[in-house]
PAZADO-671988 format. One line per field, with one value per residue (C-alpha): residue number from 1; x, y, z. Coordinates in nm, 3 decimals. Layout:
<recs>
num c(NUM, ...)
east c(X, ...)
north c(Y, ...)
up c(Z, ...)
</recs>
This chain:
<recs>
num c(1, 2, 3, 4, 5, 6, 7, 8, 9, 10, 11, 12, 13, 14, 15, 16, 17, 18, 19, 20, 21, 22, 23, 24, 25, 26, 27, 28, 29, 30, 31, 32, 33, 34, 35, 36, 37, 38, 39, 40, 41, 42, 43, 44, 45, 46, 47, 48, 49, 50, 51, 52, 53, 54, 55, 56, 57, 58, 59, 60, 61, 62, 63, 64, 65, 66, 67, 68, 69, 70, 71, 72, 73, 74, 75, 76, 77, 78, 79, 80, 81, 82, 83, 84, 85, 86, 87, 88, 89, 90, 91, 92, 93, 94, 95, 96, 97, 98, 99, 100, 101, 102, 103, 104, 105, 106, 107, 108, 109, 110, 111, 112, 113, 114, 115, 116, 117, 118, 119, 120, 121, 122, 123, 124, 125, 126, 127, 128, 129, 130, 131, 132, 133, 134, 135, 136, 137, 138, 139, 140, 141, 142, 143, 144, 145, 146, 147, 148, 149, 150, 151, 152, 153, 154, 155, 156, 157, 158, 159, 160, 161, 162, 163, 164, 165, 166, 167, 168, 169, 170, 171, 172, 173, 174, 175, 176, 177, 178, 179, 180, 181, 182, 183, 184, 185, 186, 187, 188, 189, 190, 191, 192, 193, 194, 195, 196, 197, 198, 199, 200, 201, 202, 203, 204, 205, 206, 207, 208, 209, 210, 211, 212, 213, 214, 215, 216, 217, 218, 219, 220, 221, 222, 223, 224, 225, 226, 227, 228, 229, 230, 231, 232, 233, 234, 235, 236, 237, 238, 239, 240, 241, 242, 243, 244, 245, 246, 247, 248, 249, 250, 251, 252, 253, 254, 255, 256, 257, 258, 259, 260, 261)
east c(0.001, 0.289, 0.471, 0.134, 0.084, 0.464, 0.388, 0.097, 0.299, 0.588, 0.354, 0.182, 0.502, 0.632, 0.346, 0.350, 0.727, 0.653, 0.393, 0.605, 0.922, 0.655, 0.535, 0.891, 0.959, 0.984, 0.862, 0.476, 0.447, 0.604, 0.353, 0.027, 0.130, 0.167, -0.156, -0.328, -0.164, -0.294, -0.623, -0.634, -0.523, -0.788, -0.548, -0.765, -0.611, -0.274, -0.405, -0.609, -0.290, -0.115, -0.379, -0.409, -0.044, -0.003, -0.345, -0.159, 0.068, -0.198, -0.472, -0.592, -0.432, -0.643, -0.612, -0.712, -1.101, -1.016, -0.766, -1.019, -1.289, -1.059, -0.991, -1.339, -1.428, -1.105, -1.324, -1.649, -1.477, -1.338, -1.689, -1.608, -1.955, -1.961, -1.628, -1.712, -2.055, -1.869, -1.596, -1.867, -2.023, -1.703, -1.639, -1.975, -1.893, -1.552, -1.689, -2.058, -2.028, -1.859, -1.964, -1.935, -2.186, -2.495, -2.327, -2.163, -2.485, -2.681, -2.366, -2.412, -2.754, -2.647, -2.384, -2.649, -2.838, -2.534, -2.517, -2.913, -2.853, -3.061, -3.423, -3.428, -3.159, -3.215, -3.308, -3.190, -2.975, -3.262, -3.450, -3.171, -3.127, -3.503, -3.487, -3.174, -3.281, -3.592, -3.422, -3.193, -3.493, -3.653, -3.314, -3.229, -3.574, -3.429, -3.170, -3.129, -3.075, -3.422, -3.543, -3.286, -3.374, -3.730, -3.651, -3.403, -3.682, -3.917, -3.674, -3.611, -3.980, -4.034, -3.760, -3.946, -4.259, -4.104, -3.946, -4.292, -4.461, -4.180, -4.264, -4.652, -4.593, -4.387, -4.650, -4.897, -4.651, -4.610, -4.959, -4.988, -5.268, -5.357, -5.043, -5.055, -5.360, -5.240, -4.926, -5.097, -5.319, -5.025, -4.873, -5.178, -5.137, -4.773, -4.792, -5.139, -5.028, -4.920, -5.017, -5.073, -5.276, -5.584, -5.344, -5.261, -5.624, -5.711, -5.423, -5.587, -5.915, -5.743, -5.565, -5.848, -6.056, -5.800, -5.782, -6.137, -6.134, -5.901, -6.057, -6.253, -6.621, -6.735, -6.526, -6.592, -6.887, -6.737, -6.429, -6.601, -6.795, -6.460, -6.384, -6.724, -6.624, -6.275, -6.431, -6.706, -6.412, -6.237, -6.552, -6.570, -6.193, -6.116, -6.451, -6.279, -6.004, -5.938, -5.955, -6.332, -6.465, -6.217, -6.355, -6.711, -6.631, -6.479, -6.823, -7.001, -6.786, -6.779, -7.162, -7.215, -6.982, -7.170, -7.484, -7.354, -7.267)
north c(0.015, 0.238, 0.173, 0.224, 0.561, 0.642, 0.578, 0.815, 1.060, 1.067, 1.068, 1.395, 1.547, 1.471, 1.592, 1.933, 1.932, 1.891, 2.141, 2.402, 2.329, 2.393, 2.710, 2.817, 2.767, 3.097, 2.937, 2.996, 2.762, 2.487, 2.574, 2.598, 2.224, 2.101, 2.266, 2.056, 1.727, 1.772, 1.871, 1.563, 1.334, 1.528, 1.641, 1.974, 2.123, 2.147, 2.233, 2.515, 2.679, 2.651, 2.802, 3.095, 3.144, 3.172, 3.353, 3.700, 3.554, 3.452, 3.722, 3.831, 3.541, 3.295, 3.010, 3.247, 3.132, 2.761, 2.847, 3.020, 2.771, 2.498, 2.707, 2.742, 2.403, 2.325, 2.489, 2.291, 1.968, 2.035, 2.066, 2.462, 2.567, 2.901, 3.008, 2.803, 2.986, 3.313, 3.208, 3.081, 3.403, 3.580, 3.357, 3.474, 3.859, 3.783, 3.562, 3.646, 3.489, 3.182, 2.855, 2.746, 3.021, 2.826, 2.543, 2.782, 2.963, 2.631, 2.560, 2.850, 2.742, 2.422, 2.522, 2.652, 2.342, 2.156, 2.399, 2.347, 2.190, 1.930, 2.017, 2.122, 2.403, 2.754, 2.702, 3.021, 2.837, 2.623, 2.925, 3.079, 2.758, 2.726, 3.132, 3.061, 2.747, 2.904, 3.202, 2.951, 2.777, 3.129, 3.241, 2.935, 2.782, 2.524, 2.403, 2.022, 2.102, 2.238, 1.884, 1.848, 2.192, 2.127, 1.813, 2.000, 2.289, 2.008, 1.865, 2.179, 2.255, 1.951, 2.003, 2.365, 2.187, 1.923, 2.190, 2.358, 2.047, 1.974, 2.327, 2.273, 1.943, 2.070, 2.311, 2.045, 1.816, 2.116, 2.155, 2.515, 2.405, 2.765, 2.807, 2.464, 2.536, 2.861, 2.690, 2.405, 2.643, 2.845, 2.510, 2.440, 2.792, 2.788, 2.434, 2.427, 2.150, 1.916, 1.556, 1.575, 1.883, 1.664, 1.527, 1.898, 2.006, 1.723, 1.836, 2.192, 2.053, 1.851, 2.147, 2.357, 2.083, 2.054, 2.440, 2.460, 2.168, 2.363, 2.705, 2.877, 2.803, 3.127, 3.068, 2.720, 2.744, 2.988, 2.777, 2.477, 2.641, 2.695, 2.341, 2.293, 2.550, 2.371, 2.039, 2.156, 2.321, 1.977, 1.800, 2.092, 2.075, 1.693, 1.520, 1.197, 1.191, 0.871, 1.093, 1.190, 0.939, 1.082, 1.456, 1.294, 1.211, 1.506, 1.672, 1.433, 1.500, 1.894, 1.910, 1.676, 1.929, 2.210, 2.032, 1.969, 2.348)
up c(0.009, 0.100, -0.224, -0.433, -0.260, -0.329, -0.692, -0.697, -0.529, -0.734, -1.047, -0.916, -0.844, -1.185, -1.354, -1.193, -1.277, -1.608, -1.661, -1.481, -1.703, -1.996, -1.875, -1.811, -2.193, -2.369, -2.714, -2.723, -3.006, -2.832, -2.517, -2.763, -2.876, -2.569, -2.430, -2.712, -2.629, -2.296, -2.407, -2.644, -2.318, -2.109, -1.878, -1.869, -1.590, -1.746, -2.072, -1.914, -1.773, -2.074, -2.316, -2.057, -2.067, -2.430, -2.512, -2.533, -2.803, -3.031, -2.970, -3.329, -3.522, -3.676, -3.431, -3.139, -3.194, -3.150, -2.867, -2.662, -2.771, -2.593, -2.317, -2.200, -2.242, -2.012, -1.726, -1.821, -1.813, -1.486, -1.368, -1.299, -1.469, -1.329, -1.494, -1.823, -1.849, -1.836, -2.077, -2.307, -2.276, -2.338, -2.662, -2.794, -2.743, -2.908, -3.195, -3.263, -3.607, -3.531, -3.653, -3.301, -3.164, -3.155, -2.948, -2.716, -2.653, -2.576, -2.334, -2.135, -2.056, -1.981, -1.716, -1.525, -1.563, -1.430, -1.124, -1.049, -0.687, -0.510, -0.447, -0.104, -0.160, -0.325, -0.683, -0.807, -1.085, -1.179, -1.277, -1.459, -1.658, -1.734, -1.862, -2.066, -2.210, -2.351, -2.479, -2.677, -2.801, -2.916, -3.062, -3.256, -3.377, -3.585, -3.352, -3.306, -2.946, -2.894, -2.830, -2.543, -2.426, -2.370, -2.187, -1.962, -1.908, -1.766, -1.575, -1.415, -1.380, -1.207, -0.967, -0.874, -0.852, -0.604, -0.385, -0.343, -0.279, 0.017, 0.165, 0.144, 0.308, 0.595, 0.632, 0.678, 0.901, 1.132, 1.198, 1.016, 0.822, 0.701, 0.569, 0.404, 0.218, 0.086, -0.010, -0.191, -0.379, -0.481, -0.611, -0.817, -0.936, -1.039, -1.214, -1.331, -1.586, -1.343, -1.315, -0.948, -0.946, -0.810, -0.522, -0.440, -0.439, -0.215, 0.037, 0.027, 0.110, 0.419, 0.537, 0.567, 0.721, 0.976, 1.028, 1.046, 1.337, 1.548, 1.530, 1.795, 1.769, 1.642, 1.334, 1.280, 1.048, 0.777, 0.787, 0.721, 0.467, 0.263, 0.296, 0.099, -0.134, -0.200, -0.254, -0.487, -0.671, -0.706, -0.833, -1.100, -1.195, -1.136, -1.197, -1.314, -1.031, -0.871, -0.531, -0.592, -0.344, -0.107, -0.142, -0.112, 0.199, 0.318, 0.224, 0.436, 0.726, 0.672, 0.637, 0.955, 1.167, 1.065, 1.139, 1.488, 1.545)
</recs>
């Protein structure tokens, strides 16, 4: 085991020594050739260092566009998506008429998609990804990437929906039933095409029913009437839902409670 680790350490040190030696070389052509070799070998950290070093030497030349293109991808392949997005943006500003412009316009949006975090976390990058992907579709209506872009938008939308669903469920589980009812209603409004809309509506009914149950006697009737209104709305919107019988049960329970009062 120790011998194995020693080989790894020696390999790393020799690699670092090699790149430093190349960087000290005063021939930019040589350094560019080595950058290309490292890029092909997928040693993107070394390639990135060399591309960055020789950029001033080749700015304005015919090869600068390809050099910058690969330099930007070095950041992407190292999963430095924030830097990669910025480099792709800079490429588009420098070479707006490049044959690679459409590709990198898509990659900008894709970087934000890659930065989209797990569902419970802040979804600012998810929202940005959706906006940029939609902008790409609108800007490049004939692009072969549009199918994938639409699929990614759907994935992002589902993630945002799930985040809202978890927040609404948390209110319900904590016994904050009025807040839960409002949150589930917002969820339905924000994602009207969701295949779970009837389930969210049932949770609205359950939340307001619980809220009415726990209310002071003077407020119970009006709050139970809100439950009935939500149940009627469910029947109008989801007449074929498999949850209809459950909603009918809540109508019966609520009417009985109103009669008792």
